[in-house]
C-alpha positions as CSV (number, residue, x, y, z in Angstrom):
1,X,0.0,0.0,0.0
2,X,1.5,3.4,-1.0
3,X,1.3,5.8,1.8
4,X,0.8,9.5,2.2
5,X,4.2,11.0,2.6
6,X,2.9,14.5,3.2
7,X,4.9,15.7,0.1
8,X,2.9,18.9,-0.2
9,X,2.9,19.6,3.6
10,X,5.5,19.1,6.3
11,X,6.5,16.5,9.0
12,X,7.8,18.8,11.8
13,X,4.9,17.7,14.0
14,X,6.7,14.4,14.3
15,X,9.6,16.1,16.0
16,X,8.0,17.8,19.0
17,X,11.1,17.7,21.3
18,X,13.2,19.5,18.7
19,X,10.4,22.1,18.3
20,X,10.1,22.5,22.0
21,X,13.8,23.0,22.3
22,X,13.8,25.7,19.7
23,X,10.8,27.4,21.3
24,X,12.7,27.4,24.6
25,X,15.6,29.3,22.9
26,X,18.1,26.5,22.9
27,X,20.5,25.9,20.0
28,X,19.2,23.0,18.0
29,X,20.7,21.0,15.2
30,X,19.0,20.6,11.9
31,X,16.7,17.6,11.4
32,X,17.4,17.5,7.6
33,X,20.2,18.6,5.4
34,X,20.5,18.7,1.6
35,X,24.0,18.0,0.3
36,X,25.2,18.6,-3.1
37,X,28.1,16.2,-3.4
38,X,28.7,17.0,-7.1
39,X,28.8,20.2,-8.9
40,X,28.8,18.4,-12.3
41,X,25.6,17.4,-14.1
42,X,25.1,15.4,-17.3
43,X,21.9,17.6,-18.2
44,X,21.3,21.2,-18.7
45,X,17.5,21.4,-17.8
46,X,15.8,24.5,-19.1
47,X,14.2,25.0,-15.5
48,X,17.4,24.4,-13.6
49,X,17.3,26.6,-10.5
50,X,21.0,26.5,-9.9
51,X,22.4,27.0,-13.4
52,X,24.2,30.0,-12.2
53,X,26.6,27.8,-10.4
54,X,27.8,26.7,-13.9
55,X,27.9,23.0,-13.3
56,X,31.5,23.0,-12.2
57,X,33.0,19.6,-12.0
58,X,34.0,19.8,-8.4
59,X,33.2,17.0,-5.9
60,X,33.0,17.1,-2.2
61,X,35.9,15.4,-0.4
62,X,34.4,12.0,0.5
63,X,36.7,11.6,3.6
64,X,35.9,14.9,5.0
65,X,32.2,14.4,4.4
66,X,32.3,10.9,6.0
67,X,34.1,12.2,9.1
68,X,31.4,14.9,9.5
69,X,28.6,12.2,9.0
70,X,29.8,10.7,12.3
71,X,29.5,14.1,14.0
72,X,26.1,14.9,12.5
73,X,24.7,11.5,13.5
74,X,25.8,12.1,17.1
75,X,24.4,15.6,17.0
76,X,20.9,14.5,16.0
77,X,20.7,15.0,12.3
78,X,18.0,12.7,11.0
79,X,18.3,12.8,7.2
80,X,20.3,13.8,4.3
81,X,19.0,14.4,0.8
82,X,21.8,14.0,-1.8
83,X,20.8,16.4,-4.5
84,X,22.2,19.9,-5.0
85,X,23.8,21.8,-7.7
86,X,24.7,18.8,-9.8
87,X,23.6,15.2,-10.1
88,X,24.8,13.2,-7.0
89,X,25.4,10.1,-9.2
90,X,28.3,12.0,-10.9
91,X,30.4,11.7,-7.7
92,X,32.8,8.7,-8.0
93,X,32.3,7.8,-4.3
94,X,28.5,8.2,-4.1
95,X,27.9,4.6,-3.1
96,X,30.4,4.8,-0.2
97,X,28.9,8.2,0.8
98,X,25.3,6.8,0.9
99,X,26.3,3.7,2.9
100,X,28.3,5.8,5.4
101,X,25.3,8.0,5.9
102,X,23.1,5.2,6.9
103,X,25.9,3.6,9.0
104,X,25.9,6.7,11.1
105,X,22.2,6.5,11.9
106,X,21.1,9.2,9.3
107,X,18.4,8.5,6.9
108,X,19.6,8.9,3.2
109,X,17.7,9.9,0.1
110,X,18.7,10.8,-3.5
111,X,17.3,13.1,-6.0
112,X,18.6,12.4,-9.5
113,X,17.8,12.4,-13.2
114,X,18.6,8.7,-13.0
115,X,20.8,8.4,-16.1
116,X,24.0,7.8,-14.1
117,X,22.2,5.7,-11.5
118,X,23.1,2.4,-13.0
119,X,22.5,-1.1,-11.8
120,X,25.8,-1.5,-10.2
121,X,25.4,1.6,-8.1
122,X,21.8,0.5,-7.3
123,X,23.0,-2.8,-6.1
124,X,25.7,-1.1,-4.0
125,X,23.6,1.3,-2.1
126,X,19.8,1.0,-2.6
127,X,19.7,-0.9,0.6
128,X,20.9,2.3,2.5
129,X,18.4,4.7,1.0
130,X,15.0,5.6,2.4
131,X,13.8,7.0,-0.9
132,X,15.0,7.9,-4.4
133,X,13.1,10.5,-6.5
134,X,13.8,10.6,-10.2
135,X,13.4,13.9,-12.0
136,X,11.9,13.2,-15.5
137,X,10.3,16.0,-17.5
138,X,8.8,14.1,-20.4
139,X,7.2,10.9,-21.5
140,X,8.9,10.7,-24.9
141,X,12.6,10.9,-25.9
142,X,11.9,14.1,-28.0
143,X,10.3,16.1,-25.1
144,X,12.7,14.7,-22.5
145,X,15.8,15.7,-24.4
146,X,14.3,19.1,-25.2
147,X,13.6,20.0,-21.6
148,X,16.6,18.2,-20.1
149,X,18.9,19.5,-22.9
150,X,20.6,16.1,-23.1
151,X,21.3,13.3,-25.6
152,X,18.2,11.8,-27.2
153,X,19.2,8.4,-25.8
154,X,19.1,9.5,-22.2
155,X,15.4,9.1,-21.9
156,X,15.7,5.4,-22.5
157,X,18.7,5.1,-20.1
158,X,16.7,6.8,-17.4
159,X,13.6,4.5,-17.8
160,X,15.8,1.4,-18.0
161,X,17.6,2.5,-14.7
162,X,14.3,3.2,-13.1
163,X,13.1,-0.4,-14.0
164,X,16.4,-1.7,-12.6
165,X,15.7,0.2,-9.3
166,X,12.3,-1.5,-9.1
167,X,13.8,-4.8,-10.0
168,X,16.5,-4.5,-7.3
169,X,14.0,-3.4,-4.7
170,X,11.7,-6.4,-5.3
171,X,14.6,-9.0,-5.6
172,X,16.2,-7.9,-2.4
173,X,13.0,-7.2,-0.5
174,X,14.0,-3.6,0.2
175,X,11.7,-1.0,1.8
176,X,13.2,2.0,-0.1
177,X,10.5,4.3,-1.6
178,X,10.8,5.0,-5.4
179,X,9.2,8.0,-6.8
180,X,9.3,10.1,-10.0
181,X,8.8,13.8,-10.3
182,X,7.7,16.0,-13.2
183,X,8.1,19.7,-13.2
184,X,5.0,20.9,-15.1
185,X,5.8,23.1,-18.1
186,X,4.0,24.1,-21.3
187,X,6.3,21.7,-23.1
188,X,5.3,18.5,-21.3
189,X,1.7,19.2,-20.1
190,X,0.3,16.9,-22.8
191,X,2.5,14.1,-21.6
192,X,1.8,14.0,-17.9
193,X,-0.7,11.2,-18.0
194,X,1.4,9.0,-20.2
195,X,4.3,9.5,-17.8
196,X,2.2,8.6,-14.8
197,X,1.2,5.3,-16.6
198,X,4.9,4.6,-17.4
199,X,6.0,5.2,-13.8
200,X,3.1,3.1,-12.4
201,X,3.8,0.1,-14.7
202,X,7.6,0.3,-13.9
203,X,6.5,-0.5,-10.3
204,X,7.2,2.8,-8.5
205,X,5.5,3.8,-5.4
206,X,4.4,7.4,-6.5
207,X,4.4,10.0,-9.2
208,X,4.4,13.8,-8.3
209,X,3.8,16.9,-10.4
210,X,5.1,20.1,-9.1
211,X,5.1,23.7,-10.5
212,X,8.1,25.8,-11.6
213,X,9.3,28.3,-8.9
214,X,11.6,31.1,-9.9
215,X,15.0,30.9,-8.1
216,X,16.3,34.5,-7.4
217,X,19.7,33.8,-8.8
218,X,18.9,31.4,-11.6
219,X,19.6,32.4,-15.3
220,X,16.5,30.4,-16.2
221,X,13.6,32.8,-16.3
222,X,10.3,31.1,-17.1
223,X,6.7,32.4,-17.0
224,X,4.2,29.5,-16.6
225,X,0.5,29.9,-16.3
226,X,-0.9,27.2,-13.9
227,X,-4.5,28.6,-14.0
228,X,-5.8,25.4,-15.8
229,X,-3.4,22.9,-14.1
230,X,-6.0,21.5,-11.7
231,X,-7.7,19.7,-14.6
232,X,-4.4,17.8,-15.1
233,X,-4.5,16.8,-11.4
234,X,-8.0,15.5,-11.7
235,X,-7.2,13.4,-14.8
236,X,-4.2,11.9,-13.0
237,X,-6.4,10.4,-10.2
238,X,-7.5,7.5,-12.4
239,X,-3.9,6.2,-12.4
240,X,-3.7,5.7,-8.6
241,X,-3.9,2.2,-7.3
242,X,-3.6,0.7,-3.8
243,X,0.2,0.6,-4.4
244,X,0.7,3.7,-6.4
245,X,0.2,7.2,-5.3
246,X,-0.3,10.4,-7.3
247,X,0.8,13.7,-5.7
248,X,-0.4,16.7,-7.7
249,X,1.0,19.6,-5.7
250,X,-1.9,21.9,-5.6
251,X,-0.7,23.8,-2.5
252,X,2.6,24.5,-4.2
253,X,0.8,26.1,-7.1
254,X,-1.2,28.2,-4.6
255,X,1.8,29.3,-2.8
256,X,3.3,30.8,-6.0
257,X,0.9,33.8,-5.6
258,X,1.3,33.9,-1.9
259,X,3.0,36.6,0.1
260,X,5.0,35.1,3.0
261,X,2.2,34.7,5.7
262,X,4.7,34.3,8.4
263,X,7.1,36.7,10.3
264,X,10.3,34.8,10.3
265,X,12.1,31.9,8.6
266,X,12.4,29.7,11.7
267,X,12.7,26.7,9.4
268,X,16.4,27.5,9.0
269,X,17.1,26.1,12.3
270,X,15.7,22.7,11.2
271,X,17.1,22.4,7.8
272,X,20.3,23.5,6.0
273,X,22.3,23.1,2.8
274,X,25.9,22.1,2.0
275,X,27.3,22.4,-1.5
276,X,29.9,20.4,-3.4
277,X,32.7,22.6,-2.1
278,X,31.7,21.8,1.5
279,X,30.2,25.2,2.2
280,X,27.2,25.4,4.4
281,X,24.4,27.8,3.7
282,X,21.0,28.6,5.2
283,X,19.3,27.1,2.1
284,X,20.0,26.5,-1.5
285,X,18.6,29.8,-2.5
286,X,21.6,31.6,-1.0
287,X,24.2,29.2,-2.2
288,X,27.2,30.9,-3.6
289,X,26.7,34.1,-1.7
290,X,29.6,34.7,0.6
291,X,27.7,36.9,3.1
292,X,25.4,33.9,3.9
293,X,28.2,31.3,4.0
294,X,28.2,29.7,7.6
295,X,31.6,28.1,6.9
296,X,33.3,25.2,5.2
297,X,33.8,21.7,6.5
298,X,37.2,21.6,4.9
299,X,38.2,24.3,7.4
300,X,36.1,23.4,10.4
301,X,33.8,20.5,11.3
302,X,30.1,20.9,11.0
303,X,29.4,21.3,14.8
304,X,32.0,24.1,15.0
305,X,30.4,25.9,11.9
306,X,26.8,25.4,13.2
307,X,27.5,26.8,16.7
308,X,29.6,29.7,15.5
309,X,28.6,33.3,16.1
310,X,28.7,33.8,12.4
311,X,26.1,31.2,11.7
312,X,23.9,32.5,14.6
313,X,24.1,36.1,13.1
314,X,23.2,34.8,9.6
315,X,20.1,32.9,10.7
316,X,19.0,36.1,12.6
317,X,18.8,38.0,9.2
318,X,15.9,35.9,7.9
319,X,13.1,37.9,9.4
320,X,10.4,40.3,8.3
321,X,11.0,42.3,5.2
322,X,14.2,40.5,4.3
323,X,12.4,37.3,3.6
324,X,9.7,39.0,1.7
325,X,12.2,40.8,-0.6
326,X,14.9,38.1,-1.0
327,X,13.4,34.7,-0.6
328,X,11.9,32.4,-3.2
329,X,8.2,32.0,-3.9
330,X,6.9,28.6,-3.0
331,X,9.9,27.9,-0.6
332,X,10.4,24.4,0.6
333,X,10.2,25.8,4.2
334,X,6.9,27.6,3.6
335,X,4.6,25.0,5.3
336,X,7.2,24.5,8.2
337,X,7.3,28.3,8.7
338,X,3.5,28.6,8.7
339,X,3.4,25.9,11.4
340,X,6.2,27.4,13.5
341,X,4.7,30.9,13.2
342,X,1.5,29.9,15.1
343,X,3.7,28.7,17.9
344,X,6.2,31.6,18.1
345,X,3.4,34.2,17.6
346,X,0.3,32.6,19.2
347,X,-3.1,34.1,19.1
348,X,-5.1,35.1,22.2
349,X,-7.0,32.7,24.4
350,X,-4.6,29.8,23.6
351,X,-5.3,28.0,26.9
352,X,-9.0,27.5,25.8
353,X,-8.2,24.5,23.7
């Protein structure tokens, strides 16, 4: 049975002690981190949020990262998503990194286009992954290569590797969740249903459709009208089964026109980002901006960086008008921040429950 993973919501309510510690004014460590272990990518997607990083072929130092994984596990980090400014599968030691993550008690996940996630890598690390999400923006080689800006044969490679993932999961009896995500664009809107069918028939657990959200630093500037998109979401429902879930991200589409309805970005205390150079930032939106760089794990271990005065001062910046003027529409932290805002700034009569 496919489960509801609250993809269009948040899961902070499952971490009440961390929330309580934060509300009490204590320094807390993040629950989740996104890590870009590779700056290199084999695709040049027309919607890429981090194209401004220019796909530099830099790779995070695996030894330094693995040492910090031990520190992070002891400090209470619960999960790492390997995604970032490049495709994580381009890192030559990605299998080792994923296995070391799990070894240190941290849940590991991967976001990838899947072309480089070949069967040998799957067999080496799929057992250590909680979930894998494949980014696939078309249901035909032509549309896929147009949007991903890649070789025409990459569509078939991605689909073949997705089938291999489903096979390895089944053959080894693994609990890993396999999903595919399409970013909805005018170029692929007529292929969404066909892609849902393909993903379901491969044996994946879910298929999700999300809107484009403009990254402030990205060179990719797209204007997409989602006023008719709900019709697509309705049509997708017929592809759901007991074992296959469809997530059409209606709330994310609504958030595109939303002014930040919260005072501060409290979510930065619960989540953070590290790039392929080992530099730590509040989130991926500010990656590459030196004034928001907490520090680098090649110079200091993560605990030293996180507890530093510099990191504390940077986190204090993300309040009020700053987040309204500088942050991304439909931020990943929107739902977490709405939740925390109600706690930090309570309404009257809260004791009458």
